[in-house]
mmJSON file of the N, C-alpha and C atoms, coordinates in Angstrom:
{"data_MODEL":{"atom_site":{
"group_PDB":["ATOM","ATOM","ATOM","ATOM","ATOM","ATOM","ATOM","ATOM","ATOM","ATOM","ATOM","ATOM","ATOM","ATOM","ATOM","ATOM","ATOM","ATOM","ATOM","ATOM","ATOM","ATOM","ATOM","ATOM","ATOM","ATOM","ATOM","ATOM","ATOM","ATOM","ATOM","ATOM","ATOM","ATOM","ATOM","ATOM","ATOM","ATOM","ATOM","ATOM","ATOM","ATOM","ATOM","ATOM","ATOM","ATOM","ATOM","ATOM","ATOM","ATOM","ATOM","ATOM","ATOM","ATOM","ATOM","ATOM","ATOM","ATOM","ATOM","ATOM","ATOM","ATOM","ATOM","ATOM","ATOM","ATOM","ATOM","ATOM","ATOM","ATOM","ATOM","ATOM","ATOM","ATOM","ATOM","ATOM","ATOM","ATOM","ATOM","ATOM","ATOM","ATOM","ATOM","ATOM","ATOM","ATOM","ATOM","ATOM","ATOM","ATOM","ATOM","ATOM","ATOM","ATOM","ATOM","ATOM","ATOM","ATOM","ATOM","ATOM","ATOM","ATOM","ATOM","ATOM","ATOM","ATOM","ATOM","ATOM","ATOM","ATOM","ATOM","ATOM","ATOM","ATOM","ATOM","ATOM","ATOM","ATOM","ATOM","ATOM","ATOM","ATOM","ATOM","ATOM","ATOM","ATOM","ATOM","ATOM","ATOM","ATOM","ATOM","ATOM","ATOM","ATOM","ATOM","ATOM","ATOM","ATOM","ATOM","ATOM","ATOM","ATOM","ATOM","ATOM","ATOM","ATOM","ATOM","ATOM","ATOM","ATOM"],
"id":[1,2,3,4,5,6,7,8,9,10,11,12,13,14,15,16,17,18,19,20,21,22,23,24,25,26,27,28,29,30,31,32,33,34,35,36,37,38,39,40,41,42,43,44,45,46,47,48,49,50,51,52,53,54,55,56,57,58,59,60,61,62,63,64,65,66,67,68,69,70,71,72,73,74,75,76,77,78,79,80,81,82,83,84,85,86,87,88,89,90,91,92,93,94,95,96,97,98,99,100,101,102,103,104,105,106,107,108,109,110,111,112,113,114,115,116,117,118,119,120,121,122,123,124,125,126,127,128,129,130,131,132,133,134,135,136,137,138,139,140,141,142,143,144,145,146,147,148,149,150],
"type_symbol":["N","C","C","N","C","C","N","C","C","N","C","C","N","C","C","N","C","C","N","C","C","N","C","C","N","C","C","N","C","C","N","C","C","N","C","C","N","C","C","N","C","C","N","C","C","N","C","C","N","C","C","N","C","C","N","C","C","N","C","C","N","C","C","N","C","C","N","C","C","N","C","C","N","C","C","N","C","C","N","C","C","N","C","C","N","C","C","N","C","C","N","C","C","N","C","C","N","C","C","N","C","C","N","C","C","N","C","C","N","C","C","N","C","C","N","C","C","N","C","C","N","C","C","N","C","C","N","C","C","N","C","C","N","C","C","N","C","C","N","C","C","N","C","C","N","C","C","N","C","C"],
"label_atom_id":["N","CA","C","N","CA","C","N","CA","C","N","CA","C","N","CA","C","N","CA","C","N","CA","C","N","CA","C","N","CA","C","N","CA","C","N","CA","C","N","CA","C","N","CA","C","N","CA","C","N","CA","C","N","CA","C","N","CA","C","N","CA","C","N","CA","C","N","CA","C","N","CA","C","N","CA","C","N","CA","C","N","CA","C","N","CA","C","N","CA","C","N","CA","C","N","CA","C","N","CA","C","N","CA","C","N","CA","C","N","CA","C","N","CA","C","N","CA","C","N","CA","C","N","CA","C","N","CA","C","N","CA","C","N","CA","C","N","CA","C","N","CA","C","N","CA","C","N","CA","C","N","CA","C","N","CA","C","N","CA","C","N","CA","C","N","CA","C","N","CA","C","N","CA","C"],
"label_alt_id":[null,null,null,null,null,null,null,null,null,null,null,null,null,null,null,null,null,null,null,null,null,null,null,null,null,null,null,null,null,null,null,null,null,null,null,null,null,null,null,null,null,null,null,null,null,null,null,null,null,null,null,null,null,null,null,null,null,null,null,null,null,null,null,null,null,null,null,null,null,null,null,null,null,null,null,null,null,null,null,null,null,null,null,null,null,null,null,null,null,null,null,null,null,null,null,null,null,null,null,null,null,null,null,null,null,null,null,null,null,null,null,null,null,null,null,null,null,null,null,null,null,null,null,null,null,null,null,null,null,null,null,null,null,null,null,null,null,null,null,null,null,null,null,null,null,null,null,null,null,null],
"label_comp_id":["UNK","UNK","UNK","UNK","UNK","UNK","UNK","UNK","UNK","UNK","UNK","UNK","UNK","UNK","UNK","UNK","UNK","UNK","UNK","UNK","UNK","UNK","UNK","UNK","UNK","UNK","UNK","UNK","UNK","UNK","UNK","UNK","UNK","UNK","UNK","UNK","UNK","UNK","UNK","UNK","UNK","UNK","UNK","UNK","UNK","UNK","UNK","UNK","UNK","UNK","UNK","UNK","UNK","UNK","UNK","UNK","UNK","UNK","UNK","UNK","UNK","UNK","UNK","UNK","UNK","UNK","UNK","UNK","UNK","UNK","UNK","UNK","UNK","UNK","UNK","UNK","UNK","UNK","UNK","UNK","UNK","UNK","UNK","UNK","UNK","UNK","UNK","UNK","UNK","UNK","UNK","UNK","UNK","UNK","UNK","UNK","UNK","UNK","UNK","UNK","UNK","UNK","UNK","UNK","UNK","UNK","UNK","UNK","UNK","UNK","UNK","UNK","UNK","UNK","UNK","UNK","UNK","UNK","UNK","UNK","UNK","UNK","UNK","UNK","UNK","UNK","UNK","UNK","UNK","UNK","UNK","UNK","UNK","UNK","UNK","UNK","UNK","UNK","UNK","UNK","UNK","UNK","UNK","UNK","UNK","UNK","UNK","UNK","UNK","UNK"],
"label_asym_id":["A","A","A","A","A","A","A","A","A","A","A","A","A","A","A","A","A","A","A","A","A","A","A","A","A","A","A","A","A","A","A","A","A","A","A","A","A","A","A","A","A","A","A","A","A","A","A","A","A","A","A","A","A","A","A","A","A","A","A","A","A","A","A","A","A","A","A","A","A","A","A","A","A","A","A","A","A","A","A","A","A","A","A","A","A","A","A","A","A","A","A","A","A","A","A","A","A","A","A","A","A","A","A","A","A","A","A","A","A","A","A","A","A","A","A","A","A","A","A","A","A","A","A","A","A","A","A","A","A","A","A","A","A","A","A","A","A","A","A","A","A","A","A","A","A","A","A","A","A","A"],
"label_entity_id":["1","1","1","1","1","1","1","1","1","1","1","1","1","1","1","1","1","1","1","1","1","1","1","1","1","1","1","1","1","1","1","1","1","1","1","1","1","1","1","1","1","1","1","1","1","1","1","1","1","1","1","1","1","1","1","1","1","1","1","1","1","1","1","1","1","1","1","1","1","1","1","1","1","1","1","1","1","1","1","1","1","1","1","1","1","1","1","1","1","1","1","1","1","1","1","1","1","1","1","1","1","1","1","1","1","1","1","1","1","1","1","1","1","1","1","1","1","1","1","1","1","1","1","1","1","1","1","1","1","1","1","1","1","1","1","1","1","1","1","1","1","1","1","1","1","1","1","1","1","1"],
"label_seq_id":[1,1,1,2,2,2,3,3,3,4,4,4,5,5,5,6,6,6,7,7,7,8,8,8,9,9,9,10,10,10,11,11,11,12,12,12,13,13,13,14,14,14,15,15,15,16,16,16,17,17,17,18,18,18,19,19,19,20,20,20,21,21,21,22,22,22,23,23,23,24,24,24,25,25,25,26,26,26,27,27,27,28,28,28,29,29,29,30,30,30,31,31,31,32,32,32,33,33,33,34,34,34,35,35,35,36,36,36,37,37,37,38,38,38,39,39,39,40,40,40,41,41,41,42,42,42,43,43,43,44,44,44,45,45,45,46,46,46,47,47,47,48,48,48,49,49,49,50,50,50],
"pdbx_PDB_ins_code":[null,null,null,null,null,null,null,null,null,null,null,null,null,null,null,null,null,null,null,null,null,null,null,null,null,null,null,null,null,null,null,null,null,null,null,null,null,null,null,null,null,null,null,null,null,null,null,null,null,null,null,null,null,null,null,null,null,null,null,null,null,null,null,null,null,null,null,null,null,null,null,null,null,null,null,null,null,null,null,null,null,null,null,null,null,null,null,null,null,null,null,null,null,null,null,null,null,null,null,null,null,null,null,null,null,null,null,null,null,null,null,null,null,null,null,null,null,null,null,null,null,null,null,null,null,null,null,null,null,null,null,null,null,null,null,null,null,null,null,null,null,null,null,null,null,null,null,null,null,null],
"Cartn_x":[5.751,5.863,6.713,6.157,6.376,7.98,8.489,10.068,9.939,11.151,10.883,11.645,11.652,12.737,12.857,14.709,14.869,15.685,15.349,16.396,17.022,18.248,19.002,20.219,19.704,20.343,21.111,22.223,23.075,23.295,22.961,22.264,24.144,24.954,25.682,25.356,25.248,24.93,25.684,26.553,27.205,25.383,26.019,24.747,25.553,27.223,27.451,27.809,27.269,26.959,25.77,24.821,23.766,23.446,24.072,23.794,24.322,25.81,26.287,25.875,24.62,23.713,23.398,22.424,21.326,21.885,22.811,23.312,23.927,23.791,23.922,22.27,21.872,20.668,20.132,19.731,19.854,20.572,22.166,22.45,21.989,21.492,20.946,19.53,18.418,17.691,17.702,18.424,18.703,18.727,19.991,20.045,18.914,18.347,17.196,16.216,15.863,14.987,15.653,16.77,17.835,16.872,17.163,16.738,15.171,14.568,13.309,12.974,13.424,13.601,13.99,14.776,15.36,14.549,13.644,12.98,11.842,11.303,9.994,10.273,11.275,11.799,11.455,12.473,12.643,10.711,10.358,8.976,7.592,8.451,7.342,8.322,9.293,10.042,9.1,9.061,8.766,7.42,6.58,5.389,4.801,6.168,5.805,5.824,6.739,7.396,6.105,5.162,4.106,2.974],
"Cartn_y":[-89.297,-88.02,-86.964,-86.206,-84.799,-83.986,-84.145,-83.81,-82.125,-81.282,-80.521,-80.235,-78.807,-78.243,-77.189,-76.823,-75.687,-75.119,-73.576,-72.625,-71.724,-72.072,-70.631,-69.717,-68.321,-67.575,-66.348,-66.373,-64.488,-64.116,-62.769,-61.916,-60.449,-60.604,-59.303,-58.197,-57.382,-55.913,-54.912,-53.93,-52.944,-51.616,-51.11,-50.331,-48.695,-48.612,-47.023,-46.447,-47.236,-46.485,-45.507,-46.217,-45.87,-44.568,-45.05,-43.651,-42.744,-42.958,-41.394,-40.852,-41.577,-40.728,-39.713,-40.565,-40.461,-39.467,-39.072,-37.963,-37.211,-36.92,-36.076,-35.528,-36.736,-36.036,-35.081,-35.203,-34.367,-32.951,-33.201,-32.029,-30.953,-31.59,-30.972,-30.567,-30.882,-30.606,-29.417,-29.733,-28.596,-27.03,-27.614,-26.184,-25.854,-26.7,-26.27,-25.059,-26.367,-25.241,-23.906,-23.791,-22.266,-21.481,-22.13,-21.001,-20.605,-21.473,-21.147,-20.048,-20.727,-19.447,-17.957,-18.349,-16.506,-16.205,-17.004,-16.265,-16.126,-16.63,-16.103,-14.899,-14.971,-13.005,-12.515,-12.717,-11.281,-11.166,-11.59,-11.806,-11.017,-12.058,-10.255,-8.783,-9.016,-7.619,-6.408,-7.229,-6.4,-5.849,-7.314,-7.12,-6.231,-5.863,-4.791,-3.474,-3.471,-2.096,-1.372,-2.348,-2.215,-1.017],
"Cartn_z":[-5.245,-4.46,-5.889,-5.651,-6.822,-6.868,-7.736,-7.87,-8.051,-6.918,-6.472,-7.497,-8.775,-9.578,-8.534,-9.24,-8.433,-9.73,-10.091,-10.857,-10.404,-10.08,-9.925,-11.39,-10.311,-12.2,-11.507,-11.714,-11.137,-12.797,-12.449,-13.804,-13.277,-13.755,-13.463,-14.946,-13.768,-14.83,-14.666,-15.668,-15.325,-15.561,-14.875,-14.639,-14.306,-14.19,-14.48,-15.574,-17.037,-18.03,-17.75,-17.428,-17.312,-16.045,-15.099,-13.899,-14.507,-14.693,-15.697,-16.896,-17.0,-18.786,-17.746,-16.631,-15.965,-14.416,-14.265,-13.635,-14.481,-15.985,-17.222,-17.162,-17.41,-17.431,-16.502,-15.474,-14.115,-14.389,-14.385,-13.931,-15.8,-16.308,-17.319,-16.822,-16.607,-15.787,-14.801,-13.983,-13.187,-13.866,-14.319,-15.776,-16.432,-16.767,-17.278,-15.944,-15.608,-14.375,-13.928,-13.793,-13.236,-14.491,-15.766,-16.946,-16.91,-16.046,-16.716,-14.674,-14.255,-12.619,-13.467,-14.206,-14.378,-15.396,-16.18,-17.445,-16.519,-15.661,-15.09,-14.093,-13.162,-12.886,-13.436,-14.953,-15.819,-16.154,-16.735,-17.237,-15.958,-14.973,-13.509,-13.611,-14.138,-13.749,-15.043,-15.988,-16.535,-17.122,-16.484,-16.249,-14.87,-14.385,-13.177,-13.263,-14.906,-14.963,-16.032,-16.799,-17.571,-17.173],
"occupancy":[1.0,1.0,1.0,1.0,1.0,1.0,1.0,1.0,1.0,1.0,1.0,1.0,1.0,1.0,1.0,1.0,1.0,1.0,1.0,1.0,1.0,1.0,1.0,1.0,1.0,1.0,1.0,1.0,1.0,1.0,1.0,1.0,1.0,1.0,1.0,1.0,1.0,1.0,1.0,1.0,1.0,1.0,1.0,1.0,1.0,1.0,1.0,1.0,1.0,1.0,1.0,1.0,1.0,1.0,1.0,1.0,1.0,1.0,1.0,1.0,1.0,1.0,1.0,1.0,1.0,1.0,1.0,1.0,1.0,1.0,1.0,1.0,1.0,1.0,1.0,1.0,1.0,1.0,1.0,1.0,1.0,1.0,1.0,1.0,1.0,1.0,1.0,1.0,1.0,1.0,1.0,1.0,1.0,1.0,1.0,1.0,1.0,1.0,1.0,1.0,1.0,1.0,1.0,1.0,1.0,1.0,1.0,1.0,1.0,1.0,1.0,1.0,1.0,1.0,1.0,1.0,1.0,1.0,1.0,1.0,1.0,1.0,1.0,1.0,1.0,1.0,1.0,1.0,1.0,1.0,1.0,1.0,1.0,1.0,1.0,1.0,1.0,1.0,1.0,1.0,1.0,1.0,1.0,1.0,1.0,1.0,1.0,1.0,1.0,1.0],
"B_iso_or_equiv":[0.0,0.0,0.0,0.0,0.0,0.0,0.0,0.0,0.0,0.0,0.0,0.0,0.0,0.0,0.0,0.0,0.0,0.0,0.0,0.0,0.0,0.0,0.0,0.0,0.0,0.0,0.0,0.0,0.0,0.0,0.0,0.0,0.0,0.0,0.0,0.0,0.0,0.0,0.0,0.0,0.0,0.0,0.0,0.0,0.0,0.0,0.0,0.0,0.0,0.0,0.0,0.0,0.0,0.0,0.0,0.0,0.0,0.0,0.0,0.0,0.0,0.0,0.0,0.0,0.0,0.0,0.0,0.0,0.0,0.0,0.0,0.0,0.0,0.0,0.0,0.0,0.0,0.0,0.0,0.0,0.0,0.0,0.0,0.0,0.0,0.0,0.0,0.0,0.0,0.0,0.0,0.0,0.0,0.0,0.0,0.0,0.0,0.0,0.0,0.0,0.0,0.0,0.0,0.0,0.0,0.0,0.0,0.0,0.0,0.0,0.0,0.0,0.0,0.0,0.0,0.0,0.0,0.0,0.0,0.0,0.0,0.0,0.0,0.0,0.0,0.0,0.0,0.0,0.0,0.0,0.0,0.0,0.0,0.0,0.0,0.0,0.0,0.0,0.0,0.0,0.0,0.0,0.0,0.0,0.0,0.0,0.0,0.0,0.0,0.0],
"pdbx_formal_charge":[null,null,null,null,null,null,null,null,null,null,null,null,null,null,null,null,null,null,null,null,null,null,null,null,null,null,null,null,null,null,null,null,null,null,null,null,null,null,null,null,null,null,null,null,null,null,null,null,null,null,null,null,null,null,null,null,null,null,null,null,null,null,null,null,null,null,null,null,null,null,null,null,null,null,null,null,null,null,null,null,null,null,null,null,null,null,null,null,null,null,null,null,null,null,null,null,null,null,null,null,null,null,null,null,null,null,null,null,null,null,null,null,null,null,null,null,null,null,null,null,null,null,null,null,null,null,null,null,null,null,null,null,null,null,null,null,null,null,null,null,null,null,null,null,null,null,null,null,null,null],
"auth_seq_id":[1,1,1,2,2,2,3,3,3,4,4,4,5,5,5,6,6,6,7,7,7,8,8,8,9,9,9,10,10,10,11,11,11,12,12,12,13,13,13,14,14,14,15,15,15,16,16,16,17,17,17,18,18,18,19,19,19,20,20,20,21,21,21,22,22,22,23,23,23,24,24,24,25,25,25,26,26,26,27,27,27,28,28,28,29,29,29,30,30,30,31,31,31,32,32,32,33,33,33,34,34,34,35,35,35,36,36,36,37,37,37,38,38,38,39,39,39,40,40,40,41,41,41,42,42,42,43,43,43,44,44,44,45,45,45,46,46,46,47,47,47,48,48,48,49,49,49,50,50,50],
"auth_comp_id":["UNK","UNK","UNK","UNK","UNK","UNK","UNK","UNK","UNK","UNK","UNK","UNK","UNK","UNK","UNK","UNK","UNK","UNK","UNK","UNK","UNK","UNK","UNK","UNK","UNK","UNK","UNK","UNK","UNK","UNK","UNK","UNK","UNK","UNK","UNK","UNK","UNK","UNK","UNK","UNK","UNK","UNK","UNK","UNK","UNK","UNK","UNK","UNK","UNK","UNK","UNK","UNK","UNK","UNK","UNK","UNK","UNK","UNK","UNK","UNK","UNK","UNK","UNK","UNK","UNK","UNK","UNK","UNK","UNK","UNK","UNK","UNK","UNK","UNK","UNK","UNK","UNK","UNK","UNK","UNK","UNK","UNK","UNK","UNK","UNK","UNK","UNK","UNK","UNK","UNK","UNK","UNK","UNK","UNK","UNK","UNK","UNK","UNK","UNK","UNK","UNK","UNK","UNK","UNK","UNK","UNK","UNK","UNK","UNK","UNK","UNK","UNK","UNK","UNK","UNK","UNK","UNK","UNK","UNK","UNK","UNK","UNK","UNK","UNK","UNK","UNK","UNK","UNK","UNK","UNK","UNK","UNK","UNK","UNK","UNK","UNK","UNK","UNK","UNK","UNK","UNK","UNK","UNK","UNK","UNK","UNK","UNK","UNK","UNK","UNK"],
"auth_asym_id":["A","A","A","A","A","A","A","A","A","A","A","A","A","A","A","A","A","A","A","A","A","A","A","A","A","A","A","A","A","A","A","A","A","A","A","A","A","A","A","A","A","A","A","A","A","A","A","A","A","A","A","A","A","A","A","A","A","A","A","A","A","A","A","A","A","A","A","A","A","A","A","A","A","A","A","A","A","A","A","A","A","A","A","A","A","A","A","A","A","A","A","A","A","A","A","A","A","A","A","A","A","A","A","A","A","A","A","A","A","A","A","A","A","A","A","A","A","A","A","A","A","A","A","A","A","A","A","A","A","A","A","A","A","A","A","A","A","A","A","A","A","A","A","A","A","A","A","A","A","A"],
"auth_atom_id":["N","CA","C","N","CA","C","N","CA","C","N","CA","C","N","CA","C","N","CA","C","N","CA","C","N","CA","C","N","CA","C","N","CA","C","N","CA","C","N","CA","C","N","CA","C","N","CA","C","N","CA","C","N","CA","C","N","CA","C","N","CA","C","N","CA","C","N","CA","C","N","CA","C","N","CA","C","N","CA","C","N","CA","C","N","CA","C","N","CA","C","N","CA","C","N","CA","C","N","CA","C","N","CA","C","N","CA","C","N","CA","C","N","CA","C","N","CA","C","N","CA","C","N","CA","C","N","CA","C","N","CA","C","N","CA","C","N","CA","C","N","CA","C","N","CA","C","N","CA","C","N","CA","C","N","CA","C","N","CA","C","N","CA","C","N","CA","C","N","CA","C","N","CA","C"],
"pdbx_PDB_model_num":[1,1,1,1,1,1,1,1,1,1,1,1,1,1,1,1,1,1,1,1,1,1,1,1,1,1,1,1,1,1,1,1,1,1,1,1,1,1,1,1,1,1,1,1,1,1,1,1,1,1,1,1,1,1,1,1,1,1,1,1,1,1,1,1,1,1,1,1,1,1,1,1,1,1,1,1,1,1,1,1,1,1,1,1,1,1,1,1,1,1,1,1,1,1,1,1,1,1,1,1,1,1,1,1,1,1,1,1,1,1,1,1,1,1,1,1,1,1,1,1,1,1,1,1,1,1,1,1,1,1,1,1,1,1,1,1,1,1,1,1,1,1,1,1,1,1,1,1,1,1]
}}}
């Protein structure tokens, strides 16, 4: 009969720092998006006044 081999592994990963970094990136991306919206509105206002 063929032998059946089992491999079991337990992996503990600390992702708290990665999540904190991703949240910081998300906050900065939201700020950048808002700044781009404001710039777009300002450009439209200037174009409308020309």
